[in-house]
C-alpha positions in Angstrom: 171.1 174.9 111.1 170.6 171.3 112.1 169.0 170.7 115.5 171.3 169.7 117.9 170.2 165.6 118.9 170.8 163.5 122.0 171.8 159.7 121.5 170.3 157.8 124.1 172.0 154.6 126.4 170.3 151.6 127.2 170.6 150.8 130.5 170.5 146.8 132.1 167.9 146.0 134.6 170.3 144.9 137.1 172.6 147.9 137.4 172.5 149.9 140.6 171.7 153.6 140.4 175.1 154.8 140.5 175.5 153.1 137.5 172.5 154.5 135.8 173.7 157.8 136.6 176.9 157.5 135.2 175.3 156.3 132.2 172.4 159.4 132.3 175.1 161.9 132.9 177.5 160.6 130.0 174.4 161.0 127.7 173.3 164.5 129.2 169.7 162.6 129.1 166.9 164.6 129.2 164.2 161.8 129.7 164.6 158.0 131.5 161.8 155.6 130.6 161.5 153.3 133.3 159.1 150.8 134.6 158.3 150.0 138.1 159.6 146.9 138.2 161.4 144.1 136.3 160.9 140.9 137.0 163.8 137.9 137.3 163.1 134.1 137.7 160.1 135.1 139.0 161.5 137.8 142.0 160.5 141.7 141.4 163.5 144.0 141.3 162.7 147.4 142.1 163.4 149.4 139.0 161.9 152.6 139.8 163.3 152.6 143.4 166.5 152.2 141.6 165.9 155.4 139.0 164.9 157.2 141.5 167.9 157.2 143.3 169.8 157.7 140.3 167.8 160.9 139.4 168.3 162.6 142.6 168.9 166.2 142.3 170.1 165.7 138.4 168.8 168.7 137.0 169.5 167.4 133.7 166.9 165.1 133.8 163.6 166.4 133.0 161.2 163.7 132.7 161.3 159.9 133.6 158.2 158.2 132.1 157.3 154.8 134.0 155.6 151.7 133.0 153.6 150.3 135.5 153.6 146.9 135.4 152.0 145.9 138.1 148.9 147.4 136.9 148.6 151.2 139.3 147.0 153.7 137.6 146.4 156.5 140.4 148.7 159.7 139.0 149.6 160.4 142.6 151.8 157.9 143.0 153.8 158.8 140.8 156.7 162.1 141.3 156.5 165.5 140.3 158.6 164.6 136.8 157.3 161.2 136.5 155.1 160.7 134.1 152.6 157.8 133.7 153.9 155.8 130.3 149.8 154.1 129.2 148.6 157.5 129.9 151.0 159.4 128.0 150.5 156.6 125.4 146.1 157.3 125.8 146.4 161.1 125.6 147.1 161.1 122.0 149.1 164.4 122.4 152.3 163.2 121.6 153.3 164.6 118.1 156.5 162.5 117.4 157.3 162.2 113.7 160.4 160.6 112.5 163.2 162.6 111.8 165.7 162.3 108.8 169.2 161.8 109.8 173.0 161.8 108.1 174.7 158.6 108.0 177.4 160.2 110.7 174.7 161.5 113.3 175.3 160.5 117.0 173.0 157.1 117.7 173.7 155.3 120.9 176.4 154.8 123.4 177.6 151.5 124.0 179.6 150.6 127.4 182.5 148.4 127.3 182.0 145.6 129.9 183.7 146.7 132.6 186.2 143.8 134.0 189.2 145.7 133.2 188.0 149.0 135.0 185.2 151.2 135.4 183.2 150.8 132.4 183.8 153.5 129.3 181.2 154.0 126.6 181.8 154.5 122.7 179.5 156.2 120.6 177.9 154.8 117.7 176.4 156.3 114.7 172.9 155.3 112.5 174.6 155.2 108.8 177.7 152.6 110.6 176.1 151.2 113.1 172.9 149.3 111.2 175.3 148.2 108.4 177.3 146.4 110.9 174.1 144.8 111.8 173.1 143.8 109.1 175.9 142.7 107.8 176.5 140.5 111.3 173.0 139.2 110.7 173.3 138.4 107.4 176.8 136.7 107.5 177.4 135.5 111.1 174.0 134.3 112.1 173.2 133.5 108.3 169.5 134.7 108.9 167.9 134.6 105.6 164.9 136.9 105.4 166.7 140.1 105.5 165.3 143.5 104.3 167.4 146.7 102.9 168.7 149.2 105.2 169.9 147.5 108.6 166.3 146.3 109.2 165.7 142.5 109.8 162.9 140.4 108.5 163.2 137.2 110.8 160.8 136.6 114.0 162.7 136.9 117.1 162.3 135.1 120.2 163.7 137.2 123.7 164.0 135.0 126.3 165.5 135.2 130.1 166.6 132.8 132.4 167.4 129.3 130.2 166.0 127.3 133.7 163.0 129.3 134.6 160.3 128.7 134.9 161.4 124.7 134.8 165.2 123.0 133.4 163.5 122.2 129.8 162.2 125.9 129.3 164.7 126.3 126.7 164.4 123.2 124.2 160.7 123.7 125.0 160.6 127.4 123.2 163.0 126.2 120.4 160.7 123.2 119.3 157.5 125.8 119.9 159.3 128.0 117.7 160.8 126.3 114.9 163.9 128.2 116.5 166.9 127.9 114.0 169.1 130.3 115.3 170.0 130.9 119.0 172.4 133.5 120.4 173.5 133.0 124.7 176.4 133.1 126.5 179.1 130.3 127.2 177.5 130.3 131.2 173.9 129.5 129.9 175.3 126.2 128.2 177.2 125.7 131.0 173.8 125.7 133.3 171.9 123.5 131.1 175.0 121.0 131.4 174.3 120.8 134.5 170.8 119.9 134.3 172.0 116.9 132.3 171.2 115.2 128.6 168.0 114.0 129.4 165.8 117.6 129.1 167.2 118.3 125.4 166.0 114.1 124.4 162.6 115.2 125.1 162.3 117.9 122.5 162.7 118.0 118.8 166.0 121.0 118.4 165.9 119.8 114.5 164.7 123.0 113.6 168.1 124.6 114.7 170.8 125.1 112.4 173.5 127.7 114.8 173.9 127.8 118.3 176.1 131.0 118.8 177.5 132.3 121.8 179.7 135.0 123.3 180.9 136.4 126.8 183.4 134.8 128.0 185.6 131.6 126.7 183.7 128.7 126.2 185.5 125.7 127.5 185.4 122.4 125.8 183.6 120.2 127.9 180.6 122.5 127.7 181.4 122.8 123.6 181.5 119.2 123.4 178.3 118.5 125.5 176.3 121.6 123.8 177.2 120.3 120.5 176.2 116.9 121.1 173.0 116.7 122.9 171.6 120.6 121.7 173.1 120.5 117.8 173.0 116.2 117.5 176.5 116.0 116.8 176.0 118.4 113.6 172.9 116.3 111.8 170.7 119.3 112.3 173.4 122.1 114.0 176.3 123.7 114.8 178.1 125.4 117.5 179.9 128.5 116.8 182.2 130.3 119.6 182.6 133.9 119.0 185.1 136.8 120.4 183.5 140.0 120.3 184.1 143.1 122.6 181.5 144.6 124.4 181.1 148.2 123.2 181.2 147.1 119.5 178.3 145.5 119.3 179.6 142.6 116.9 181.5 139.8 117.2 185.1 140.3 115.6 186.1 136.4 115.2 184.0 133.4 115.3 184.8 129.7 114.7 182.8 126.2 114.7 184.6 124.1 116.1 185.8 120.5 114.5 183.6 118.2 117.5 183.5 114.7 116.2 
C-alpha cells in the first residue's frame, strides 16, 4: 500500500494571517516553513508574527520551521513547536530520501487570483505540471538550455521591486547578467515608463530577446514604450503580452505585437 502523501502550497509573503490560515487548512499542512522577517523595498515584513497568528489553535500544524534572517540564534525565543532552520540543517540528523512518485500523485495547490471572489485552490499533479513547465519554458519563453524531465538548465535571476534600490536597477540587472528573457507584470512596465527613457539608455540591453508579461492587460502606451526603449524597437528584442489563469501556472494565449 502506498503511503498517504500531503500536498504543499506556496504562500506569498504579503498575505495576511487569515489567508495563510485558509491555505494551511486546505492542504491540512503538518509543517509550515517561514522566516522571521521578509524585506520589501528595505522595509521589514513580520513573517513570523503573521505565521504565529495563522497557526494559533490549529492542531493540524505540528512544526513551524523558521529561517531567522536577522541572525538570532537563541532557541529560547522560539515557540514550543517552532524549529530553527539553520539548527535543523546543522544537526545532520534529518534523513529525507527522495520519494518515487507516480505521475498522477498530488503535487501542490495553486490558487486563483481572487479578483472575482475568495481564491479557490486547484490541485496539480507531479507529471502534468512537470510536462507543462517544460513545454512553456521551451516554446513560450524559447529557453535553449533545457534538460530532460522538465528540469531547467538555464540560470534564473530573481528580482523584487524593479525600482529598488534605484530606478535603473532593472536595466542594470539585464546588463550585468546578460539576461535573455524577462518575465514581469504590466504594472512594473508602467512604473518603468513613469521614470522615463533616460534610464534604459544608460545600459546595454542587447542581450534581451524576449520581454514577456502577464497579470492584467498591457495598455498600448506601455507596450509601445517598452518595445521602443527596452527592446530597441525590435532591433534586439520583442515584447510578448500573454493571458493566463493564475491557477494554471502557465500561459493560455500569447501575442507578439507588431509595434512598428
